[in-house]
C-alpha positions in Angstrom: 168.3 -78.3 75.5 167.9 -74.4 74.9 165.8 -71.9 77.3 164.4 -69.1 76.1 162.7 -65.9 77.9 161.1 -63.3 77.0 160.7 -60.3 79.3 157.6 -58.9 77.5 158.3 -55.2 78.2 161.0 -55.7 76.7 159.9 -57.2 73.6 156.7 -54.1 74.3 159.3 -51.5 73.7 161.2 -53.5 70.5 157.9 -53.6 69.0 156.7 -49.7 69.6 160.7 -49.2 68.6 159.6 -50.7 65.4 156.6 -49.1 65.0 157.6 -45.8 65.3 161.0 -46.6 62.3 157.8 -46.9 60.0 155.6 -44.1 60.5 158.5 -42.1 60.4 159.4 -43.5 57.2 155.6 -43.2 55.7 155.6 -39.7 57.6 158.3 -39.1 54.9 156.7 -40.3 52.3 153.7 -38.4 51.9 153.8 -35.7 49.8 152.9 -32.2 51.4 154.8 -31.2 54.5 153.6 -28.6 57.1 155.9 -26.4 58.9 156.8 -28.6 62.0 157.4 -31.8 59.3 159.7 -29.2 57.2 161.0 -27.8 59.6 161.8 -31.8 60.4 163.0 -32.1 57.4 165.8 -29.4 57.5 167.3 -29.5 61.2 166.0 -25.6 61.3 163.8 -23.6 63.5 160.5 -21.9 61.3 162.3 -18.4 62.9 165.5 -19.4 60.6 163.7 -21.1 57.8 160.8 -18.3 57.5 164.2 -15.8 57.3 166.2 -18.7 55.3 163.7 -19.6 52.2 159.7 -17.7 53.3 161.0 -14.6 51.7 162.1 -16.2 48.3 159.4 -16.5 46.2 160.4 -18.9 44.0 160.5 -21.1 47.6 157.9 -24.3 46.9 155.5 -22.9 49.6 151.8 -23.0 50.2 149.4 -21.0 51.5 145.7 -21.5 52.4 144.2 -19.7 55.7 147.4 -19.2 57.7 148.8 -22.9 57.3 151.9 -23.3 54.8 152.1 -26.6 53.1 155.1 -28.0 51.5 155.6 -30.3 48.6 158.6 -32.8 50.0 160.2 -33.6 46.7 159.9 -29.9 45.5 161.5 -28.8 48.5 164.5 -31.7 48.6 165.3 -30.0 45.1 164.8 -26.7 46.3 167.0 -27.3 48.9 169.4 -29.2 46.5 170.0 -25.8 44.2 170.2 -24.1 47.5 172.9 -25.9 48.4 175.0 -26.0 45.4 174.6 -21.8 44.7 175.4 -22.0 48.7 179.3 -23.5 47.9 179.6 -22.2 44.8 179.2 -18.9 46.3 181.6 -19.0 49.5 
């Protein structure tokens, strides 16, 4: 005979962790990012992003009022080109 016991708190924690993973995946698939999402994507602070990328007019950014928005796909393409250029010049 097999006996199974479930801890409700443990089950809830596992469920919430899985839900958060799926929400993070959906967020990553959205087209536009705000500054917080961009910093998270690049693993950089906002001052570093401003210094390295926003000073470049070719960086794919949109400013609406005081809010910055970034197209996820264009940013990825830019970062890919930028990192190749950095490696080439190193």
